[in-house]
C-alpha positions in Angstrom: 104.4 87.2 85.4 100.6 87.4 86.0 98.8 84.5 84.3 96.3 85.2 81.4 93.4 83.8 83.7 94.1 86.3 86.3 95.0 89.5 84.3 92.6 92.4 83.8 92.4 94.6 80.8 93.7 98.2 80.9 92.3 100.1 77.7 92.9 103.4 76.2 90.8 104.9 73.3 93.3 107.0 71.2 93.4 108.1 67.4 90.0 106.1 66.7 91.5 102.9 67.9 91.7 101.2 71.3 94.9 100.0 72.9 95.0 97.2 75.6 97.4 95.6 78.0 96.9 92.5 80.4 97.8 93.6 83.7 98.1 92.4 87.4 95.4 94.2 89.3 97.3 94.1 92.5 100.2 96.0 90.9 98.4 98.6 88.9 98.3 101.2 91.8 102.0 100.7 92.9 102.9 101.1 89.2 101.1 104.3 88.5 102.6 105.7 91.6 106.2 104.8 90.9 106.9 102.7 87.6 110.4 102.0 88.7 109.1 100.1 91.9 107.2 97.4 89.8 109.1 94.9 87.5 107.4 95.2 84.2 107.5 91.5 83.8 105.5 90.9 87.0 102.8 93.4 85.9 102.2 92.2 82.5 100.7 88.9 81.3 102.4 89.6 77.9 104.9 92.3 77.1 102.6 93.4 74.2 100.1 96.1 73.5 96.9 94.9 71.6 94.0 96.5 69.9 92.0 93.6 70.9 93.8 91.2 73.4 91.1 88.5 73.5 91.2 88.3 69.7 95.0 88.7 69.6 94.8 91.8 67.3 98.0 93.8 67.4 98.7 97.2 66.3 101.5 98.0 64.0 104.9 99.7 65.2 103.9 102.5 63.0 100.5 103.0 64.8 102.1 102.9 68.1 104.8 105.3 67.4 102.3 107.7 65.8 100.0 107.7 68.5 102.3 107.1 71.6 105.6 108.4 70.3 107.3 105.4 71.8 107.7 101.6 71.3 108.9 101.1 74.8 106.6 98.7 76.5 107.0 100.3 80.1 106.2 103.8 78.7 103.2 102.3 76.7 101.9 100.5 79.8 102.2 103.8 81.7 100.3 105.9 79.4 97.6 103.5 79.1 97.1 103.0 82.8 97.3 106.6 83.5 95.0 107.7 80.9 92.8 104.7 80.1 90.5 102.7 82.6 90.6 98.9 83.8 87.9 96.7 82.3 86.6 94.1 84.5 84.0 91.5 84.2 81.3 91.6 87.1 82.8 88.5 88.6 86.3 90.0 88.5 85.2 93.2 90.3 83.1 91.3 92.7 86.1 88.9 93.7 88.8 91.8 93.9 86.7 93.9 96.0 86.0 91.2 98.5 89.7 90.1 98.4 90.7 93.9 99.0 87.9 94.1 101.8 89.1 91.1 103.7 92.8 92.6 103.6 91.7 95.9 105.0 89.6 94.2 107.9 92.6 91.9 108.6 95.0 94.9 108.7 92.7 96.7 111.2 92.3 93.7 113.3 95.8 92.9 113.3 97.0 96.5 114.3 94.3 98.4 116.1 93.0 98.1 119.9 90.2 99.0 121.7 91.8 101.9 123.7 89.7 101.1 127.0 90.8 97.6 127.1 94.1 97.8 125.1 93.0 94.5 123.4 92.0 93.9 119.8 88.3 94.1 118.8 86.9 90.9 117.7 87.0 90.5 113.7 83.2 90.3 113.5 82.9 93.7 115.5 85.1 95.2 112.9 83.3 93.4 110.0 79.8 94.5 111.1 81.1 98.2 111.7 82.7 98.0 108.3 79.4 96.9 106.8 77.5 99.8 108.6 80.0 102.5 107.4 79.0 101.6 103.8 82.5 102.1 102.8 83.2 101.6 99.0 86.3 99.5 98.6 88.4 100.3 95.6 90.0 97.2 94.2 93.0 99.1 92.7 93.9 101.4 95.8 96.5 99.9 98.2 95.5 98.6 101.5 97.4 101.2 103.5 95.6 104.1 101.9 92.1 102.5 102.3 92.7 101.6 105.9 93.3 105.2 106.7 90.1 106.3 104.7 87.9 103.7 106.5 89.3 104.3 110.0 87.8 107.8 110.0 84.4 106.1 109.2 84.7 103.4 111.9 86.0 105.6 114.7 82.5 107.0 115.5 81.2 103.4 115.7 83.9 101.7 117.5 86.9 103.0 119.5 90.1 102.1 117.7 93.7 103.0 118.5 96.7 102.0 116.8 99.3 101.9 119.7 102.6 100.2 119.8 103.8 97.5 122.4 107.7 97.2 123.5 108.8 94.0 124.8 112.1 92.4 125.8 112.5 88.7 125.0 115.2 86.4 126.0 115.4 83.3 123.9 117.4 80.1 124.7 120.0 79.2 121.9 118.0 76.2 121.0 115.0 78.3 120.3 116.2 81.1 118.2 115.6 79.2 114.9 112.0 78.6 115.8 111.3 82.3 116.5 113.7 84.8 114.8 111.9 84.8 111.7 108.4 86.3 113.1 110.3 88.3 115.7 113.0 89.9 113.3 110.8 92.3 111.6 109.8 93.9 114.9 113.4 93.9 116.5 114.7 97.5 117.5 117.9 96.1 119.1 119.3 92.6 119.9 122.5 90.7 121.1 123.8 87.3 122.0 124.5 86.9 125.6 127.7 85.1 126.9 125.7 81.8 127.6 124.4 81.7 124.0 121.0 83.0 124.7 119.6 85.5 122.3 118.0 88.8 123.8 116.1 91.4 121.7 113.9 94.4 122.2 111.0 94.6 119.8 108.2 97.1 119.1 105.0 95.7 117.6 101.3 96.8 117.1 99.6 96.5 120.5 97.0 94.3 118.9 99.7 91.6 117.9 101.2 91.5 121.6 99.4 88.5 123.1 99.8 86.4 119.9 103.4 87.1 119.5 104.2 86.2 123.2 102.1 83.0 122.8 104.0 81.9 119.8 107.3 82.6 121.4 106.7 80.8 124.4 105.1 78.0 122.5 108.0 77.5 120.0 110.9 78.4 122.2 110.7 76.7 125.6 112.3 78.5 128.5 111.9 81.8 126.8 111.4 84.7 129.0 109.5 88.1 128.1 109.2 91.6 129.7 106.9 94.2 128.8 108.6 97.6 128.7 
């Protein structure tokens, strides 16, 4: 459950009254796309609808039933988010936009390469191009959606390619625990060899390749890697 300090107000004017819920801004977009994908207890700071959340003024059940034809908090929240608006203070919006901006830049830096060199662009280069593009970050849209939108603006400025790298690793048995957590998410196939070593084939964003190899060789001494 999001804390009251971190929650934002979602507000809908209906029947001459306003109706508010306190929500986690990070989950709003996902909830609007698919309410069943988000736990309502994670979304709401309080499982209640208010006329004025800050004053603690609550509507009667009769008012809710009359205006929304339901008392179900999930349905009430869905209606308010779909038809209403998010109320942010200037500081809240500024903080949320900057946090989302950093997430978008991190996603591009972690997954995109310069197709000429097959290496990631320096983060500062991406940040400068991002600023030059004048892309308007939406604090409520998902990072994946906005990455696609901003890439179209960045490509005329810097060459970007989202390529994949395939590698085979052979990890000594004693090194498995140190590396399997960050390798597993990329594994396409794996097996335990007769001598106890763990072998796997992975596919990851090309921009992650060098860092991944460095982590494996640093954490599991004696490991072998081959690019496929």
